[in-house]
C-alpha positions as CSV (number, residue, x, y, z in Angstrom):
1,X,-9.5,-21.3,66.5
2,X,-6.3,-22.7,67.7
3,X,-3.2,-21.9,65.7
4,X,-1.7,-25.0,64.1
5,X,1.6,-26.0,65.5
6,X,4.2,-28.5,64.5
7,X,5.1,-31.5,66.7
8,X,8.1,-31.2,68.9
9,X,9.4,-28.2,70.8
10,X,10.8,-25.3,68.9
11,X,14.4,-24.2,69.5
12,X,14.4,-21.5,72.2
13,X,16.6,-19.3,70.0
14,X,16.4,-20.5,66.3
15,X,19.1,-19.1,64.1
16,X,17.2,-18.2,60.9
17,X,18.7,-18.9,57.5
18,X,18.2,-15.7,55.5
19,X,17.8,-17.8,52.4
20,X,14.8,-19.5,53.9
21,X,13.4,-16.2,55.0
22,X,13.7,-14.9,51.4
23,X,12.0,-18.1,50.2
24,X,9.2,-17.7,52.7
25,X,8.6,-14.1,51.5
26,X,8.4,-15.3,47.9
27,X,5.8,-17.9,48.8
28,X,3.8,-15.5,50.9
29,X,3.7,-12.9,48.2
30,X,2.7,-15.3,45.4
31,X,0.7,-17.7,47.6
32,X,1.8,-20.4,45.2
33,X,4.8,-22.7,45.5
34,X,5.3,-23.1,41.7
35,X,5.2,-19.4,41.0
36,X,7.5,-18.7,44.0
37,X,9.9,-21.3,42.8
38,X,10.0,-19.6,39.3
39,X,10.7,-16.3,41.0
40,X,13.5,-17.8,43.0
41,X,14.9,-19.6,39.9
42,X,14.7,-23.0,41.6
43,X,12.5,-26.1,41.4
44,X,9.5,-26.6,43.6
45,X,10.5,-29.7,45.7
46,X,13.5,-28.1,47.4
47,X,11.4,-24.9,48.1
48,X,8.7,-27.0,49.8
49,X,11.4,-28.7,51.9
50,X,12.9,-25.3,52.8
51,X,9.6,-23.9,54.0
52,X,8.9,-27.1,56.0
53,X,12.3,-26.7,57.7
54,X,11.5,-23.0,58.5
55,X,8.2,-24.0,60.0
56,X,10.0,-26.6,62.1
57,X,12.5,-24.0,63.3
58,X,9.7,-21.6,64.3
59,X,7.5,-24.3,65.8
60,X,4.4,-23.2,63.9
61,X,2.8,-23.5,60.5
62,X,3.1,-20.5,58.3
63,X,0.8,-21.7,55.4
64,X,-2.4,-23.6,54.9
65,X,-1.9,-25.8,51.9
66,X,-4.5,-25.9,49.1
67,X,-4.6,-27.6,45.8
68,X,-2.3,-27.1,42.8
69,X,0.5,-25.6,44.9
70,X,-1.7,-22.8,46.2
71,X,-1.5,-21.8,49.9
72,X,-2.8,-19.2,52.3
73,X,-1.1,-17.5,55.2
74,X,-1.9,-18.6,58.7
75,X,-2.1,-15.9,61.4
76,X,1.5,-16.8,62.3
77,X,2.4,-16.4,58.6
78,X,0.9,-13.0,58.5
79,X,2.8,-11.9,61.6
80,X,6.0,-13.4,60.3
81,X,5.7,-11.8,56.8
82,X,6.0,-8.2,58.1
83,X,9.1,-9.0,60.2
84,X,10.6,-11.1,57.4
85,X,10.4,-8.1,55.0
86,X,12.0,-5.9,57.6
87,X,14.8,-8.5,58.2
88,X,15.6,-8.7,54.5
89,X,15.5,-4.9,54.2
90,X,17.9,-4.4,57.1
91,X,20.2,-7.2,55.7
92,X,20.5,-5.2,52.5
93,X,21.1,-2.0,54.5
94,X,23.8,-3.7,56.5
95,X,25.6,-5.0,53.4
96,X,25.4,-1.5,51.8
97,X,26.7,0.2,54.9
98,X,29.6,-2.2,55.3
99,X,30.6,-1.9,51.7
100,X,30.3,1.9,51.7
101,X,32.5,2.1,54.9
102,X,35.0,-0.2,53.2
103,X,35.1,2.0,50.2
104,X,35.3,5.2,52.2
105,X,32.0,6.5,51.1
106,X,30.0,5.6,54.2
107,X,30.3,5.0,57.9
108,X,31.7,7.4,60.5
109,X,35.0,9.3,60.4
110,X,36.4,10.6,63.7
111,X,38.2,13.9,63.2
112,X,40.2,15.7,65.8
113,X,40.8,19.4,65.4
114,X,42.7,22.1,67.3
115,X,40.6,25.1,68.1
116,X,42.4,27.6,65.9
117,X,41.6,25.6,62.8
118,X,38.0,26.7,63.2
119,X,38.9,30.1,61.6
120,X,38.4,28.8,58.1
121,X,40.6,25.7,57.7
122,X,38.3,23.2,59.3
123,X,35.2,24.7,57.7
124,X,36.7,24.6,54.2
125,X,37.8,21.0,54.4
126,X,34.5,19.8,56.0
127,X,32.4,21.6,53.5
128,X,34.2,20.1,50.5
129,X,34.4,16.6,52.1
130,X,30.7,16.5,52.9
131,X,29.8,17.7,49.3
132,X,31.9,14.8,47.9
133,X,31.1,12.1,50.4
134,X,27.7,12.9,51.9
135,X,27.4,9.3,53.1
136,X,30.2,9.7,55.6
137,X,29.2,10.9,59.1
138,X,31.8,13.3,60.5
139,X,32.4,13.0,64.3
140,X,34.3,16.2,65.3
141,X,36.4,16.2,68.5
142,X,38.2,19.3,69.7
143,X,41.5,19.0,71.6
144,X,45.1,20.1,71.8
145,X,47.5,19.1,69.0
146,X,49.5,16.8,71.3
147,X,46.3,15.1,72.6
148,X,44.9,14.7,69.0
149,X,48.2,13.1,67.8
150,X,48.1,10.7,70.7
151,X,44.5,9.7,69.9
152,X,45.3,9.2,66.2
153,X,48.3,7.1,67.3
154,X,46.0,4.9,69.5
155,X,43.3,4.7,66.8
156,X,40.9,6.6,69.0
157,X,40.7,9.2,66.2
158,X,40.9,8.5,62.4
159,X,42.5,11.9,61.5
160,X,43.5,15.1,63.2
161,X,44.0,18.7,62.2
162,X,46.9,19.8,64.4
163,X,49.5,22.6,64.7
164,X,53.1,21.6,64.4
165,X,55.8,21.0,65.5
166,X,54.6,18.1,67.7
167,X,57.2,17.6,70.4
168,X,56.6,13.9,71.2
169,X,57.1,10.7,69.3
170,X,54.1,9.2,67.5
171,X,53.3,6.7,64.8
172,X,51.0,9.3,63.2
173,X,52.3,10.8,59.9
174,X,51.8,14.5,59.1
175,X,50.6,15.9,55.8
176,X,51.5,19.6,55.8
177,X,48.6,21.8,54.8
178,X,49.2,25.5,55.6
179,X,52.3,27.4,56.8
180,X,51.7,30.7,58.5
181,X,53.5,33.2,60.7
182,X,52.7,34.7,64.0
183,X,51.1,38.1,64.4
184,X,51.2,40.1,67.6
185,X,47.9,40.3,69.5
186,X,47.8,43.5,71.6
187,X,45.3,45.0,74.0
188,X,43.7,48.0,72.2
189,X,45.2,50.4,74.8
190,X,48.8,49.3,74.2
191,X,50.9,52.0,72.6
192,X,52.2,49.5,70.0
193,X,48.6,49.1,68.7
194,X,48.9,52.6,67.2
195,X,51.6,51.4,64.8
196,X,50.8,49.7,61.4
197,X,53.3,47.0,62.1
198,X,56.0,46.2,64.6
199,X,59.2,44.2,65.0
200,X,59.9,41.4,67.5
201,X,62.4,43.6,69.3
202,X,59.6,46.1,70.0
203,X,57.9,43.4,72.1
204,X,60.9,42.8,74.4
205,X,59.6,45.0,77.3
206,X,56.1,43.7,77.2
207,X,54.4,41.2,79.5
208,X,53.4,38.1,77.6
209,X,50.4,35.7,77.7
210,X,52.1,32.5,76.6
211,X,51.3,28.9,75.7
212,X,51.5,26.1,78.2
213,X,54.7,24.2,77.9
214,X,52.9,20.9,78.9
215,X,49.7,21.2,76.9
216,X,50.7,23.3,73.9
217,X,54.3,22.4,73.6
218,X,54.6,23.1,69.8
219,X,53.3,26.7,70.0
220,X,55.2,27.3,73.2
221,X,58.4,26.2,71.5
222,X,57.9,28.3,68.4
223,X,56.9,31.4,70.3
224,X,59.8,31.0,72.6
225,X,62.2,30.6,69.7
226,X,60.8,33.7,68.0
227,X,61.5,35.7,71.2
228,X,65.0,34.3,71.6
229,X,66.0,35.0,68.0
230,X,65.0,38.6,68.7
231,X,67.4,38.7,71.6
232,X,65.1,38.4,74.6
233,X,63.3,36.0,76.9
234,X,59.6,36.8,77.3
235,X,58.3,37.9,80.7
236,X,55.4,35.5,81.0
237,X,52.5,36.7,83.2
238,X,49.9,34.1,82.3
239,X,49.8,30.7,80.4
240,X,47.0,29.1,78.5
241,X,46.5,26.0,76.3
242,X,44.2,27.1,73.5
243,X,44.8,30.1,71.2
244,X,41.3,31.4,71.9
245,X,42.0,31.4,75.6
246,X,45.3,33.3,75.0
247,X,43.3,35.9,73.1
248,X,40.7,36.2,75.9
249,X,43.5,37.0,78.3
250,X,45.0,39.6,75.9
251,X,41.5,41.1,75.8
252,X,41.6,41.4,79.6
253,X,44.9,43.4,79.4
254,X,47.1,40.7,80.9
255,X,49.7,41.0,78.2
256,X,50.6,40.6,74.6
257,X,50.8,37.3,72.7
258,X,52.1,35.7,69.5
259,X,49.2,34.0,67.7
260,X,48.8,32.3,64.4
261,X,48.1,34.8,61.6
262,X,44.7,33.2,60.8
263,X,43.3,34.5,64.1
264,X,43.3,38.1,62.9
265,X,40.4,37.2,60.6
266,X,38.2,36.8,63.7
267,X,38.4,40.4,65.0
268,X,37.7,41.6,68.4
269,X,37.1,45.3,69.4
270,X,39.5,44.8,72.3
271,X,42.4,43.2,70.5
272,X,44.7,44.7,67.9
273,X,46.6,42.4,65.5
274,X,49.8,43.7,64.1
275,X,52.1,42.1,61.5
276,X,55.6,41.4,62.7
277,X,57.9,42.6,59.9
278,X,61.0,40.5,60.6
279,X,59.4,37.2,61.6
280,X,59.3,34.3,59.1
281,X,56.5,31.7,59.0
282,X,56.7,29.8,62.3
283,X,53.5,27.7,62.7
284,X,52.0,25.1,60.4
285,X,48.7,23.3,60.2
286,X,49.0,19.6,59.3
287,X,46.8,16.6,59.0
288,X,47.8,13.7,61.3
289,X,46.8,10.1,60.4
290,X,48.3,6.6,60.4
291,X,50.2,5.7,57.2
292,X,50.9,3.7,55.1
293,X,47.6,2.1,56.3
294,X,45.1,4.7,57.5
295,X,42.4,3.5,59.9
296,X,39.8,3.6,57.1
297,X,39.4,4.5,53.4
298,X,37.4,7.5,54.6
299,X,40.4,8.8,56.4
300,X,42.5,8.5,53.3
301,X,39.7,10.4,51.4
302,X,39.7,13.1,54.0
303,X,43.4,13.5,53.6
304,X,43.1,13.8,49.8
305,X,40.4,16.5,50.2
306,X,42.5,18.4,52.7
307,X,45.5,18.3,50.4
308,X,43.3,19.4,47.4
309,X,42.1,22.4,49.6
310,X,45.5,23.7,50.5
311,X,47.8,22.3,47.9
312,X,49.9,20.4,50.4
313,X,51.8,23.5,51.3
């Protein structure tokens, strides 16, 4: 049996009115124009006109009319009903997702992090944030502090966990989270590893694995300042960007290094960590984001969780 069609060609790409789609579903589910009109809180004549317009847009009949407002679905109507229900469902999902993202309780949040924050800082913030805002998808990107700050500045990242100081201008604002000092990382065979703690002056004759001036400028500057305050310039035998890479080179016996104190809680059998008795806190972990207008409400919520974790100090 040939499917009934309406006269005139259908538009090649009809833009469906969601209100008419909703009206079509109501008629299809009740199979009665009067009952569908009651469900939709409207009168029957405009509902009839709306369905006629929808059929004209689609170029095919959706219903076979019967008596007393009763109808039955045509094959095209049956096929359209399943897709119409999906369309309305995804419309609701779209609205919910957009509203959740606007409120900071949904959507995606792009978080940059420097590698040394994975020794507890990142995990603590992420765990609490996910518990409080399970609808937000966290997209984690590792990088250097300078690169993370640049990507926050350009809105390529929403927030960034970085080490300060950052020795370059940026629109990103920093929320201090955690101040910590350096400790000495020594190859296990180094004689200084036999001492319970050391002074900076004791490191003056050592070869150093140091931070790259270009890619880890903040750590480079703070470590260099610590050496100079102790009255010496370090003899640098190797440079690296990431703290983990610096430690790998210390493990290989290429020299000693100054590393953030948090790194000693990730022990290695080939590296000895020793407190430096006369060295004040030199490094700081902070959260970089654009203020006063963060890139999203989720970014602001991530900042609040981070500050709650570490008390903003």
